[in-house]
C-alpha positions in Angstrom: 0.3 0.0 0.3 1.8 3.7 -0.8 1.6 6.6 1.0 -0.1 8.2 -1.7 -3.8 7.5 -2.8 -4.0 6.7 -6.5 -4.9 9.3 -8.9 -7.6 9.2 -11.8 -6.5 10.8 -14.8 -7.8 11.3 -17.8 -9.6 7.7 -17.5 -6.2 6.6 -16.3 -5.6 5.4 -12.8 -2.0 6.8 -11.7 -0.5 4.7 -8.6 2.7 5.8 -6.3 4.2 2.2 -5.3 7.6 3.3 -6.5 7.7 6.8 -3.9 7.0 4.1 -0.9 9.7 4.5 1.8 13.4 2.0 1.2 16.0 1.9 3.4 19.0 0.7 2.9 22.6 0.0 3.8 24.9 2.6 1.0 28.6 2.2 1.7 30.7 4.6 2.5 33.7 4.2 0.4 35.4 2.2 -2.2 36.5 -1.1 0.1 32.6 -0.5 1.6 33.9 -1.2 5.7 32.1 1.9 5.7 28.3 2.0 6.5 25.4 4.8 6.8 21.4 3.2 7.0 19.2 5.3 4.7 16.3 5.8 5.0 14.8 7.4 2.1 10.5 8.7 1.7 9.1 10.7 -0.5 7.0 14.2 -0.5 4.0 14.9 -3.2 5.4 18.0 -4.8 7.1 14.3 -6.8 4.2 14.4 -9.1 2.7 17.2 -8.4 2.3 21.0 -9.2 1.2 24.1 -7.8 -2.3 24.0 -8.1 -3.9 27.2 -10.0 -7.2 27.4 -11.1 -6.3 29.0 -13.7 -4.6 26.6 -15.6 -6.0 23.8 -13.8 -9.2 21.9 -14.6 -10.6 19.9 -11.2 -8.9 16.6 -12.7 -6.0 17.7 -12.0 -6.1 18.1 -8.1 -4.9 16.5 -5.5 -5.1 16.5 -1.8 -2.3 15.2 0.2 -1.8 16.2 4.0 -4.3 18.8 3.6 -2.4 20.6 0.6 -4.2 21.0 -2.3 -1.8 20.3 -5.4 -1.1 19.5 -9.2 -1.7 16.0 -10.1 1.6 17.0 -13.2 2.2 13.5 -15.8 5.7 14.5 -16.5 7.0 14.9 -13.1 4.8 11.1 -12.5 7.1 9.7 -15.2 9.9 11.2 -14.2 8.4 10.3 -10.5 9.1 6.5 -11.9 13.5 6.9 -11.9 13.6 8.4 -8.3 13.8 4.9 -6.5 16.9 4.0 -9.2 18.1 7.2 -9.0 18.2 7.3 -4.9 20.5 3.4 -4.5 22.9 5.2 -6.8 22.9 8.3 -5.5 26.1 7.4 -3.6 28.3 8.8 -6.5 26.5 11.9 -7.0 28.0 15.4 -6.6 25.2 17.4 -4.0 25.0 21.4 -4.0 24.0 22.9 -0.4 20.0 24.9 -1.4 19.4 27.0 1.3 18.7 24.9 4.6 18.2 21.2 2.1 19.8 19.6 -0.8 20.0 19.3 -4.6 21.0 16.6 -6.2 21.0 16.5 -10.5 20.5 13.1 -12.6 20.3 13.1 -16.0 17.2 10.8 -16.8 15.6 10.1 -20.5 12.2 9.4 -20.2 11.6 7.5 -23.5 14.4 4.0 -24.8 14.2 6.6 -27.5 14.8 10.6 -26.0 18.0 11.9 -25.0 18.8 12.3 -21.4 18.0 15.3 -19.6 18.7 17.3 -16.5 16.3 15.9 -12.9 16.8 18.0 -10.4 16.6 16.4 -7.2 15.8 18.4 -3.8 16.4 17.0 -0.1 17.1 17.0 2.9 19.2 15.0 5.2 19.1 14.4 9.0 20.9 11.7 11.3 19.1 9.4 13.3 20.4 10.0 16.4 18.2 7.2 18.5 20.0 4.7 15.7 22.4 1.8 17.5 24.1 2.3 13.7 24.8 4.9 11.6 21.4 5.9 10.4 20.2 8.8 8.3 16.2 9.7 7.0 16.3 11.7 4.0 13.3 13.6 2.5 13.4 14.5 -0.6 11.0 17.6 -0.5 10.6 17.0 -4.5 11.8 16.7 -8.1 10.9 17.9 -11.4 12.6 18.7 -14.8 15.1 21.7 -14.1 18.9 21.8 -14.9 21.5 22.6 -11.6 20.7 26.6 -10.6 23.7 26.9 -8.5 25.4 29.7 -7.7 28.8 29.2 -8.4 30.6 29.8 -4.3 27.7 26.9 -3.5 29.2 24.6 -1.3 29.2 21.0 -3.0 29.8 17.0 -2.4 29.8 13.7 -3.6 27.1 12.1 -1.4 28.7 9.8 0.2 31.2 12.4 1.9 27.8 14.3 3.3 25.9 11.5 4.4 29.5 10.9 6.2 29.7 13.9 8.1 25.5 14.4 9.0 26.0 10.8 10.6 28.8 11.9 12.4 30.7 8.9 10.5 33.7 11.4 9.0 34.5 14.2 11.7 35.2 17.7 10.0 38.7 17.3 9.6 37.9 14.2 7.8 37.2 15.9 4.4 40.2 17.2 2.1 39.4 20.7 0.8 39.0 21.1 -2.5 42.6 22.0 -4.0 42.7 25.8 -4.6 42.9 25.8 -8.9 45.6 28.9 -9.7 45.3 31.7 -11.9 
């Protein structure tokens, strides 16, 4: 059973089993000797957009936890790839975006399409009472969009960020970026 109720839209029924919470152990180093437990949950913004009564007819309406949004078929189709993206995230580069993080994956909607930038916005928190190092990730939103980050935006490999947030790595364990010579 999904955390999200199904959506009937234009004669089709869309379900959200692919957005069930995911839990797995993620290696933090190449030798796979350090791990962190990662629990991933998804928000409805991964398959909806802001509801605009001037743009959307009532059949677009999707209500989740007292929030009224508009079902977005393109976001839904992209969201089908989120579970695989999450398990492959460890190799990715993430950027700080205010109080959360951004990761940009490259996805194709069909075998014939070229890949497009898919921005994923998430929070990452340490689970303090866990027996082993563990993190909770909440994917707030995801949609087709290139990375928008300031020139000086801080970036990390996801494994470095996960190691820092979980406390497995201390800040002194993380090597600073080399300074580019002019």
